[in-house]
C-alpha positions in Angstrom: 13.5 -11.4 -30.7 13.9 -14.4 -33.1 10.3 -15.1 -34.3 10.0 -18.5 -35.9 7.7 -21.3 -34.7 7.7 -22.1 -31.0 6.3 -25.1 -29.2 6.0 -26.2 -25.5 4.1 -28.5 -23.2 1.4 -26.3 -21.6 0.3 -28.7 -18.9 2.0 -29.2 -15.6 4.7 -31.8 -15.3 3.7 -35.3 -14.3 0.9 -37.6 -15.3 -2.6 -36.6 -16.1 -5.7 -37.6 -18.2 -4.9 -35.0 -20.8 -1.7 -33.3 -21.9 -1.5 -30.2 -24.1 1.2 -28.9 -26.4 0.9 -25.4 -27.8 2.5 -24.2 -31.1 2.7 -20.6 -32.3 4.1 -19.2 -35.5 3.1 -18.2 -39.0 1.3 -20.3 -41.6 0.9 -23.4 -39.4 -1.5 -25.3 -41.7 1.3 -27.2 -43.5 2.8 -27.9 -40.1 -0.6 -29.4 -38.9 -0.9 -31.5 -42.1 2.7 -32.9 -41.8 1.9 -33.9 -38.2 -1.6 -35.4 -38.7 -2.3 -35.7 -42.4 -5.3 -33.4 -41.9 -6.0 -29.7 -42.5 -8.1 -28.5 -39.5 -11.0 -26.1 -39.6 -10.4 -22.9 -37.6 -11.7 -23.2 -34.0 -13.0 -26.8 -34.5 -11.7 -29.8 -32.6 -10.4 -32.3 -35.1 -9.8 -36.0 -34.0 -6.4 -36.9 -35.4 -3.5 -39.3 -35.1 -0.2 -37.5 -34.3 2.3 -39.1 -36.7 6.0 -39.9 -36.6 8.2 -39.1 -39.7 7.8 -42.6 -41.0 4.0 -42.6 -40.6 3.8 -44.3 -37.2 1.4 -43.1 -34.6 2.7 -41.3 -31.5 -0.8 -40.7 -30.0 -4.4 -40.0 -30.9 -6.0 -36.8 -29.7 -7.6 -33.5 -30.6 -6.1 -30.9 -32.9 -7.3 -27.3 -32.6 -6.3 -24.5 -35.0 -6.6 -20.8 -34.2 -5.6 -18.6 -37.2 -4.0 -15.2 -36.7 -4.9 -12.6 -35.5 -7.7 -14.3 -33.5 -5.5 -16.3 -31.1 -3.7 -15.8 -27.8 -0.4 -14.8 -29.4 -1.9 -13.0 -32.4 -0.1 -15.6 -34.6 -1.3 -18.9 -36.0 -1.7 -21.2 -33.0 -2.1 -25.0 -32.9 -3.1 -26.9 -29.8 -2.5 -30.6 -29.5 -4.5 -32.4 -26.8 -3.2 -35.9 -26.2 -2.9 -38.3 -23.3 -1.1 -36.8 -20.4 1.8 -39.2 -19.9 5.2 -37.5 -19.6 6.8 -39.9 -22.2 4.0 -39.3 -24.7 4.2 -35.6 -24.3 8.0 -35.6 -24.8 7.7 -37.7 -27.9 5.1 -35.4 -29.4 7.1 -32.3 -28.5 10.2 -33.9 -30.1 8.2 -34.5 -33.3 7.1 -30.8 -33.3 10.8 -29.8 -33.0 11.7 -32.1 -35.9 9.1 -30.3 -38.0 10.9 -27.0 -37.5 9.6 -25.6 -34.3 11.9 -24.6 -31.5 11.4 -25.0 -27.8 9.6 -21.8 -26.4 11.5 -19.7 -23.9 9.8 -19.0 -20.5 6.9 -16.7 -21.0 7.4 -16.5 -24.8 3.8 -17.1 -25.7 2.7 -14.3 -23.4 5.5 -12.1 -24.7 4.4 -12.6 -28.3 0.8 -11.7 -27.2 2.1 -8.5 -25.7 4.3 -7.6 -28.7 1.4 -8.3 -31.1 -1.0 -6.1 -29.2 -3.2 -8.8 -27.8 -2.7 -7.6 -24.3 -0.7 -4.9 -22.5 2.1 -5.6 -20.1 0.0 -5.4 -16.9 -2.4 -8.0 -18.4 0.5 -10.3 -19.4 1.8 -10.2 -15.9 -1.6 -11.0 -14.6 -1.5 -14.3 -16.5 1.5 -15.4 -14.4 0.0 -13.9 -11.2 -3.2 -15.9 -11.8 -1.2 -19.1 -12.2 0.8 -18.3 -9.0 -2.2 -17.2 -6.9 -1.9 -18.6 -3.4 -5.4 -17.7 -2.3 -8.9 -17.3 -3.8 -8.7 -13.5 -3.2 -5.5 -13.3 -5.1 -6.9 -15.3 -8.0 -10.0 -13.0 -8.2 -7.8 -9.9 -8.2 -5.5 -11.4 -10.9 -8.6 -12.1 -13.1 -9.6 -8.4 -12.8 -6.2 -7.4 -14.0 -6.2 -10.0 -16.7 -9.5 -8.6 -18.0 -8.0 -5.2 -18.2 -9.5 -3.5 -15.1 -6.1 -2.3 -13.8 -5.1 -1.2 -17.3 -8.3 0.7 -17.8 -7.7 2.6 -14.6 -4.2 3.5 -15.7 -5.6 4.5 -19.1 -8.1 6.9 -17.5 -5.3 8.5 -15.6 -3.3 8.8 -18.8 -6.3 10.5 -20.6 -6.6 13.1 -17.8 -2.9 13.7 -17.9 -3.0 14.2 -21.7 -5.9 16.6 -21.5 -4.1 18.6 -18.8 -0.9 18.6 -20.8 -2.8 19.9 -23.8 -4.0 22.9 -21.8 -0.6 23.6 -20.5 1.1 23.3 -23.9 -1.6 25.6 -25.4 -0.7 28.2 -22.7 3.0 27.9 -23.6 2.1 28.5 -27.3 0.1 31.6 -26.4 1.9 33.1 -23.4 -0.4 36.2 -23.2 -3.1 33.9 -21.8 -0.8 32.6 -19.1 -2.2 31.5 -15.7 -5.6 33.1 -16.2 -6.3 30.7 -19.1 -5.4 27.7 -16.9 -7.7 28.9 -14.1 -10.6 29.4 -16.5 -10.1 25.8 -17.8 -10.0 24.5 -14.2 -6.6 23.1 -14.8 -5.7 23.2 -11.2 -8.9 21.5 -10.1 -8.2 18.8 -12.6 -4.7 18.4 -11.1 -6.1 18.0 -7.6 -8.6 15.4 -8.8 -5.8 13.6 -10.6 -3.9 13.4 -7.3 -6.9 11.9 -5.6 -7.4 9.3 -8.3 -3.7 8.4 -8.2 -3.9 7.9 -4.5 -6.9 5.7 -4.8 -5.4 3.5 -7.5 -2.1 3.3 -5.5 -4.1 2.0 -2.5 -6.0 -0.6 -4.6 -2.7 -1.7 -6.2 -1.0 -1.9 -2.8 -3.7 -4.2 -1.6 -3.3 -6.3 -4.7 0.4 -6.5 -4.1 -0.3 -7.8 -0.6 -2.6 -10.5 -2.0 0.1 -11.6 -4.4 3.2 -11.6 -2.1 1.7 -11.8 1.4 3.6 -11.2 4.6 6.7 -13.0 5.8 6.5 -13.7 9.5 9.2 -15.3 11.6 8.6 -16.8 15.0 11.6 -16.1 17.3 12.5 -16.5 20.9 14.3 -18.6 23.4 13.9 -22.4 23.4 10.7 -23.9 24.8 8.5 -20.7 24.8 5.9 -22.2 22.4 7.0 -21.2 18.9 6.2 -24.6 17.4 2.9 -24.7 19.3 2.0 -21.4 17.8 3.0 -22.5 14.3 0.8 -25.6 14.6 -2.1 -23.5 15.9 -1.9 -20.9 13.1 -1.5 -23.6 10.5 -4.2 -25.8 11.9 -1.9 -28.9 11.7 0.9 -30.6 13.6 3.7 -29.4 11.4 6.3 -29.0 14.1 7.3 -31.4 16.8 6.4 -30.1 20.3 8.2 -31.4 23.3 9.2 -30.0 26.7 12.9 -30.5 25.7 14.6 -27.2 24.8 16.2 -27.2 21.4 13.7 -29.6 19.7 13.5 -27.4 16.6 16.9 -27.4 14.9 16.0 -25.9 11.5 13.4 -23.5 10.1 10.0 -24.9 9.4 7.8 -23.1 6.9 4.1 -22.9 6.4 1.7 -20.7 4.5 -1.7 -19.8 5.9 -4.2 -17.2 4.9 -6.0 -14.5 6.9 -8.9 -12.8 5.0 -7.2 -13.9 1.7 -3.8 -12.6 2.7 -1.1 -15.3 2.5 1.1 -15.4 5.6 4.4 -17.2 5.1 5.3 -18.3 8.7 8.7 -19.6 9.6 9.3 -21.3 12.9 13.0 -21.0 13.9 15.4 -22.7 16.3 15.4 -21.2 19.8 17.8 -18.3 20.0 20.4 -19.1 22.7 24.1 -19.8 23.2 24.8 -23.5 22.6 27.7 -25.9 22.1 25.6 -28.2 19.9 27.0 -27.8 16.4 23.7 -28.7 14.6 21.6 -26.4 16.8 24.2 -23.6 16.4 23.8 -23.8 12.6 20.0 -23.7 13.0 20.3 -20.6 15.1 22.5 -18.9 12.5 19.8 -19.7 9.9 17.2 -18.3 12.2 18.9 -14.9 12.3 19.1 -14.9 8.5 15.4 -15.6 8.2 14.7 -12.7 10.7 16.7 -10.3 8.5 14.6 -11.2 5.5 11.2 -11.1 7.2 8.5 -8.4 7.3 7.4 -9.1 10.9 9.0 -10.9 13.8 6.9 -12.5 16.5 9.1 -12.6 19.6 7.6 -15.2 22.0 8.3 -15.0 25.7 6.9 -17.0 28.6 4.1 -15.1 30.3 5.1 -16.5 33.7 8.5 -14.9 33.6 8.0 -11.9 31.3 10.8 -10.4 29.2 14.2 -11.6 30.5 17.6 -10.3 29.9 18.1 -12.9 27.2 14.9 -11.7 25.5 16.1 -8.1 25.7 19.3 -9.1 23.9 17.2 -10.6 21.1 15.1 -7.4 20.9 18.3 -5.2 20.8 19.7 -7.4 17.9 16.6 -7.1 15.8 16.8 -4.7 12.8 15.5 -1.4 13.9 13.1 -0.9 10.9 11.6 -4.4 11.4 8.0 -4.7 12.6 7.8 -6.7 15.8 5.2 -8.1 18.1 6.0 -9.4 21.5 3.9 -12.4 22.4 3.4 -13.4 26.0 2.6 -17.0 25.6 1.2 -19.6 28.1 -1.3 -17.2 29.7 -3.3 -20.3 30.7 -0.5 -21.2 33.1 0.1 -17.6 34.2 -3.6 -17.1 35.0 -3.8 -14.1 32.7 -6.3 -12.9 30.2 -5.8 -12.5 26.4 -5.2 -8.8 25.5 -3.3 -6.5 23.2 -1.3 -3.5 24.6 1.5 -1.2 23.5 5.0 -1.4 24.8 8.2 0.8 24.2 9.5 -1.9 21.7 6.2 -2.1 19.9 2.9 -4.0 20.2 2.5 -6.9 22.8 -0.2 -9.6 22.8 -0.9 -12.0 25.7 -2.1 -15.3 24.4 -2.0 -19.1 24.8 -1.1 -21.1 21.7 -2.0 -24.4 23.4 -5.3 -23.2 24.8 -6.2 -21.2 21.6 -6.7 -18.0 23.5 -5.8 -14.6 22.0 -5.0 -16.1 18.5 -7.6 -13.8 16.9 -5.9 -10.8 18.4 -2.7 -11.9 16.7 -4.4 -12.4 13.4 -5.9 -8.9 13.5 -2.6 -7.3 14.5 -0.8 -9.0 11.5 -3.5 -7.6 9.1 -3.0 -4.2 10.6 0.7 -4.3 10.2 0.2 -5.5 6.6 -2.0 -2.5 5.9 -4.9 -4.6 4.8 -8.4 -3.3 4.7 -11.4 -5.2 3.3 -12.0 -4.4 -0.4 -13.5 -6.2 -3.2 -12.3 -4.1 -6.1 -8.5 -4.5 -5.7 -6.4 -5.7 -8.7 -3.3 -7.7 -8.5 -0.1 -5.6 -8.7 3.6 -6.0 -8.5 6.4 -4.0 -6.9 7.3 -2.3 -10.2 3.7 -1.1 -10.6 3.8 0.4 -7.1 7.1 2.1 -7.9 5.7 3.5 -11.1 2.6 4.8 -9.4 4.7 6.4 -6.6 6.9 8.1 -9.2 3.8 9.4 -11.0 2.5 10.8 -7.7 5.8 12.5 -7.0 5.7 14.2 -10.4 2.1 15.3 -10.1 2.9 16.7 -6.6 5.9 18.5 -8.0 3.7 20.0 -10.8 1.3 21.3 -8.3 4.0 22.9 -6.2 5.4 24.6 -9.3 2.1 26.3 -10.2 1.4 27.2 -6.6 4.7 29.0 -6.3 5.2 32.7 -6.3 6.5 32.7 -9.9 4.8 29.7 -11.6 7.1 28.2 -14.3 4.7 26.6 -16.8 7.6 24.9 -18.7 8.4 23.0 -15.5 4.7 22.3 -14.9 4.5 20.7 -18.4 7.7 18.7 -17.9 6.5 17.2 -14.6 3.2 16.2 -16.2 5.1 14.5 -19.0 7.3 12.6 -16.6 4.1 11.5 -14.7 2.6 10.2 -17.9 5.9 8.4 -18.7 5.8 6.6 -15.3 2.2 5.4 -15.9 3.1 4.2 -19.4 5.7 1.9 -17.9 2.9 -0.1 -16.1 1.1 -1.0 -19.4 4.3 -1.3 -21.4 4.0 1.8 -23.5 7.4 3.0 -22.3 9.2 -0.2 -21.3 12.8 -1.1 -22.1 13.5 -4.4 -23.8 15.8 -5.6 -20.9 12.9 -5.1 -18.5 10.6 -7.2 -20.7 13.3 -9.9 -20.7 13.3 -10.0 -16.9 9.5 -10.0 -16.6 8.8 -12.8 -19.1 11.8 -14.9 -18.0 9.9 -15.6 -14.7 6.9 -17.1 -16.5 6.5 -20.9 -17.0 7.6 -22.4 -20.3 4.1 -23.1 -21.7 2.9 -19.5 -21.1 
């Protein structure tokens, strides 16, 4: 990666009281002097005029200097705090580029922090996850990961794997000791405890992944069964137009709500039916595409008529692996009670979106499908973390099956443990390819 000096606007686009530009590189005191005519003291705020090349003033603000290695990136860092107008920020950034800096790539500040050993890869990803957090629970979990809680848990697993590998390697060096030596050292007990810890961390990481990405829920059904009313009820606002006229909703409407801190991305789709209306037909095609991408489909039917042949056609067309809940809406008109029950096609809930009956049953069912259970110690995680943990679990399980076999092969046992350690190392970046780093940090914002 080309080092050099990088600069970027760190505050969000638009107008604000304060705007911040960050600069990272080596030996930045001459850079600061050329920009302000002052040499700042480390970690002190210095009031300064930010100057043009001919000595004019771009803005007046605060200059902060963080010398290496005690900075976010591990390099010299300057922070320019000026007025938060977009024109002022762009002028100041252009002056920094004139002085020899280049525009930072997405996530390059965090990437430099990772490469300079200021944080591991899981912590670097937690920076972006904290910025992107959609709920307070997700933000708290991201802070735990940023502070190293997830990394410490992975580190403890790695230590146990290293100790176990040490025992196995010693046995390979002195084969006369063989299995009896491992039994005396409680190697198999350690392996079992390692499996339990892996399962616990996988569960906590899975809950964190759920806090980060949430659940994608699609409301589907024939026209005029109450999809838009249910969306409005769940969102707590009149997002969708509700009329008795079939086909009112022509395109997908999206809303994100949260249940116990879990973000639910709910999409209200056009009524699924045969139609000659070109605009409505396009909306229906988009509805099916949304259904294919969803985690859960809520199929609404009218409680007064039950599941019709048209509803069965919709059920038959749904992807087989897709979670589905059949909602019998308008129970207030059908004189029925709110309830949950099982059906051959999955779970069914009787409710009334308009009368606000049975909505809590739906919320609890969505949490059950998501696999959520109340926990305060979860840490934010990504899909790649879960895949790495699952791979480690597979190798540890394979190691156990090797030593429990009729003819234990200690070489295979040792190899499975090595592969498990390698999988865990991918989480913190110990064994991570450069191309994966490029993908990860390219998704960060420019100023991070």
